[in-house]
C-alpha positions in Angstrom: -15.7 6.3 22.3 -12.0 6.9 21.5 -10.7 8.5 18.4 -10.2 5.3 16.5 -13.7 4.1 17.2 -15.1 7.5 16.1 -13.1 7.3 12.9 -14.3 3.8 12.2 -17.9 4.8 12.9 -17.7 7.8 10.6 -16.0 5.8 7.9 -18.7 3.1 8.1 -21.5 5.6 7.8 -19.9 7.4 4.9 -18.4 4.5 2.9 -19.5 4.4 -0.7 -19.8 1.0 -2.3 -17.5 1.7 -5.3 -14.6 2.4 -3.0 -14.4 -1.4 -2.2 -13.6 -2.1 -5.9 -10.9 0.6 -5.7 -9.5 -1.2 -2.6 -9.3 -4.5 -4.4 -7.6 -2.9 -7.4 -5.1 -1.1 -5.1 -4.3 -4.4 -3.3 -3.8 -6.2 -6.6 -1.5 -3.4 -7.9 0.6 -3.6 -4.7 0.8 -7.4 -5.0 1.9 -7.0 -8.7 4.6 -4.5 -7.7 5.8 -7.1 -5.1 6.0 -9.7 -7.8 8.0 -7.3 -10.0 10.4 -6.5 -7.2 11.0 -10.2 -6.6 11.5 -11.0 -10.2 13.9 -8.1 -10.7 15.6 -7.5 -7.4 18.7 -6.1 -9.1 16.7 -3.2 -10.5 15.2 -2.5 -7.1 18.7 -2.5 -5.5 20.0 -0.2 -8.3 17.1 2.2 -7.7 17.8 2.2 -3.9 21.6 2.7 -4.5 20.9 5.7 -6.7 19.0 7.3 -3.8 22.0 7.0 -1.4 20.4 4.2 0.6 23.6 2.2 0.7 22.8 0.6 4.1 21.0 -2.7 4.3 19.9 -2.6 0.7 19.4 -6.3 0.3 17.4 -6.7 3.5 15.4 -3.7 2.7 14.7 -4.9 -0.8 13.4 -8.2 0.5 11.3 -6.5 3.1 9.7 -4.3 0.5 9.0 -7.2 -1.8 7.5 -9.4 1.0 5.5 -6.5 2.4 4.0 -5.8 -1.0 3.2 -9.4 -1.7 1.5 -10.1 1.7 0.1 -6.6 2.1 -1.3 -6.5 -1.4 -3.2 -9.7 -0.8 -4.5 -8.6 2.6 -5.6 -5.2 1.2 -7.4 -6.8 -1.8 -9.2 -9.3 0.5 -10.0 -6.6 3.0 -8.4 -8.7 5.8 -6.7 -6.6 8.6 -6.7 -3.8 6.1 -5.5 -1.0 8.3 -2.7 -3.2 9.7 -1.6 -4.1 6.2 -1.7 -0.4 5.2 0.4 0.5 8.2 3.3 -1.5 6.7 2.7 -0.1 3.2 2.7 3.6 4.1 6.4 3.8 5.2 7.5 2.0 2.1 5.6 4.4 -0.1 6.8 7.4 1.8 10.3 6.1 1.2 9.6 5.7 -2.5 8.2 9.2 -2.8 10.7 11.0 -0.6 14.0 9.2 -1.3 13.8 7.0 -4.4 11.5 8.7 -7.0 11.9 12.4 -6.0 15.2 12.5 -7.9 13.4 11.8 -11.2 10.9 14.6 -10.7 7.4 15.2 -12.0 6.4 13.9 -15.4 9.9 12.7 -16.3 10.0 10.5 -19.4 12.8 8.5 -18.0 11.0 7.1 -14.9 7.8 6.0 -16.6 5.6 8.0 -14.1 6.9 6.0 -11.1 6.9 9.1 -9.0 3.3 10.0 -9.8 2.2 6.4 -9.3 3.9 6.3 -5.9 2.1 9.5 -4.8 -1.3 8.1 -6.1 -0.8 4.8 -4.2 0.3 6.7 -1.1 -2.8 8.9 -1.2 -5.1 5.8 -1.7 -3.4 4.0 1.2 -4.2 7.0 3.4 -7.8 7.1 2.2 -8.2 3.4 3.1 -6.4 3.9 6.4 -9.3 6.3 7.2 -12.2 4.5 5.5 -11.2 1.0 6.3 -12.0 -2.1 4.3 -15.7 -1.6 3.6 -18.7 -4.0 3.4 -17.2 -6.3 0.7 -14.3 -7.5 2.8 -13.2 -10.3 5.1 -13.0 -7.8 8.0 -16.7 -6.9 7.6 -17.7 -10.5 7.3 -15.8 -11.4 10.5 -17.4 -8.5 12.3 -20.9 -9.8 11.3 -20.1 -13.4 12.0 -17.9 -13.5 15.1 -18.3 -17.3 15.6 -17.3 -18.3 12.1 
């Protein structure tokens, strides 16, 4: 049994039911942020410009919005959850380390974006370890391999 299989086995054995609800809420929140980024791309570009990310701002903004839209839906459904999370973690690391760190903790001006980014990053890491759970498309596909 390799390390990934051991991690999956441990997570399946120690997976509380309520965490599936948290996964759905996290996915919907990430999807919501994707919708916000698409509806207000200029604000996203301005945030990235303030963080000295001058290179490829427009392409990066579209990637972030698309990854949040698709990844949020996949995480909420529990479909290829770890794969979807693998695309979200670098985005959230960028948000924490480069974009929101300039605002600092508990700053009134950023509406708790830094703290929210840290919370979402921690939850993504939790679901990277625990996986999608029993109330997910991944679990259903594992139990019904022929459809």
